[in-house]
N, C-alpha and C positions, 0 to 999 in steps of 0.2 A: 781595592787591593781585599782579594778576598785572604779567610782565616786557615790557618793550616789547620791540615788536614784534621792530624790528629785531636783537633779544641774541637773540632763538632761531634765529636764523640761524647759532648756534654753542653749540650744547649742550658743557657740558665744555669751557671753555677759559675762560682769569679772566676778568672784565669789564674788563678794561685792552683785553686787547686784541681783545676779540669789537667796542671800539668801533671800534679800530682796523682788523678785518675787514670793517666794514662800509663806511669812510673806504675800503679798497680795491678792493673792490667795485662800490660806487659809481662810482670813476672809471677801473678797466673797462669797466662800460657804456657808459658816457660814450664813454670811448677808441672801443670799436670802434663805437656811433653815427656818431663823427667821420668814423671811418675806411670805415663802411660808404656812410657820405653821398659820401663824395670820390670812393669806385667807381661809383657813383648817375655823378655828374657825370662821367665821364671815358668813357660806355658811348651818347655820343651816336648811334652807329650802331644803337641801339637802340630807338631813338624815332622813330617809323616818321614821326611828324607831323613831326617838324625837317625828317627826309629828304625827303619830297612837299613840304615849304613848300621848303624849298633848291632841288628840282628848277623849282618854278613862276615862285619868282623869278626861276631864272639862267633862264629859257623866256619871262618874260615880258620882262626886261631884251634879250632877242633881237627880240619882237615890237613896239617901243615904238619912237618917233625921238622927241628931245630937238630940237623948234622953238630953242628956246637956242642958239646956234655954241658958246658955252662952254664946253656940255657935251658938246661936243665933243671937248677938246681931255685931254690927259691921260690919268688911270688912269679909269677907270669903278667910282666909287666906291660899294658896299652898306654901309649904315649897320643895322645892330641893336642896339637895345634891351633890355633885359631878358634874353630867352630863350638862356642860352649854347649849349646841345644843338643851336637851330639856326645861335649863330654858331660854331659846332664845323664842321659837316657843313658850310653854305655855305664855311667856309675849307681843309677835306681834302678835296673835290669840286672845289669851281671859282676858288681862288684863282690856281689856276696859267692859266686860260682865257683868255679875251678876248669881249669887244662890238664888234666890227668890229673896228677896229687900234687898241679904249682895251684894256688889262689891267684883269685886276677887281681891287681890290683891298677885302679886307674888316676892316672899323670895327666895333668893341666899341665903342656909345657909351655915354655917363653916362644916370644914368636925368634926362634933368631935360631945361628947355623950351632952351632954350643949345644946338642942334644945329652943328657944322661943315656943307660944304653935301656931298649926297649927289644921286648920282642917282636908285638907290636906299635905302629909310628904312622899317621895322619898324619900326611899335610897337605892341608887344602889347596887352591888356585890360587890365593893369594899371595901362600907362601915359595909359590912353587920357585921362584929366582934362590930359595936356599935350598934347592935340592942338590947342587954340583958341590957343596960347602956340607953341606951335613954328611953325604956317601962319602965322603972322604972322610970325616970323625973315624978313629977310629972304634969309641961306642956304638954308632949304629953299627960295625959291621955282627953280621949275620942276624939285621932286623929286618925285618917283613916290614916295607913301606908301602902305604897308602895312599894312592890319591884323588883326584874331585874332577880332573880335566882334561881337555884332549889332548891327545898326545902324554899325556902319563906316563907310560910306559918307554916311551925314546927319553922321557928324562932320568927313569933312574930308577920308578916303583914296579914294583913284584903283582899287584893290583890296583885295575883303574876301577871307577864307580864309571858306569855312562849311562844316559837316556837314551833308550831305545825304544819306541814307539809307545813313547809316555809312561816304560817301564826303567825304573831303577836295575838295573845290569852289571855284572860288571867282567875285566875282564884282564888274565893276567900274560904276567913275561918269561916262561921258562929261564931260559936268557938269563934273568936279572934274581930269580933264586937261586941257580944257580950258582950264581957268582955273590950270593949272600948265603949261603951254604946250606938253603933251605930248600927240600923234597914239599912237592904238590901232591899230595893225592890228589886219585884219578875222579871221586866222586869231585871235585871241585874242580880239577875240568871241564870234566863231561859235562859242567851247570853252568859254564863260563863261557860267559857273551862269544868270544874271541880268546884263543889259546896262539902266544907269540911262540916259534919254536928259536 
């Protein structure tokens, strides 16, 4: 009868030691995976998609006007669901800047329908089922929703990131912007890959 494959890792070692050795190797592999995973999360500056999305979000904020007077007071809040690298990139490059007289505050939001008041809220594809409930929230009125999945505009977002010939671009829904009492600047419309009236 052949020996279990795990015991063949340590030929010539007593049986009890072989099992212990297998456990040690398994634990070492798990620890390596955890350490490697953490290392990947600490490298947002190498995530080019997050870098481009963060730049778009910042520039979009500069080229949009919120008609609700309450949105022109206090901090300018950018909320991010899901994407850790996008959140870190926004904090790293833009959290010390301002939109007009409003200092930027970047918040990492829980992945749930109840959201804090934000000027801009990024909702990734993984959280798209939450969009209908988010849009019904009083706190989401006058919020510019940004998404990154096919059909994002039809789900209620104002801006949706799209890949066009291996380049990240954006599309805009002026209808959704009007619902959120947001005016989209001419420059932003001209640079969009698609504008939905």
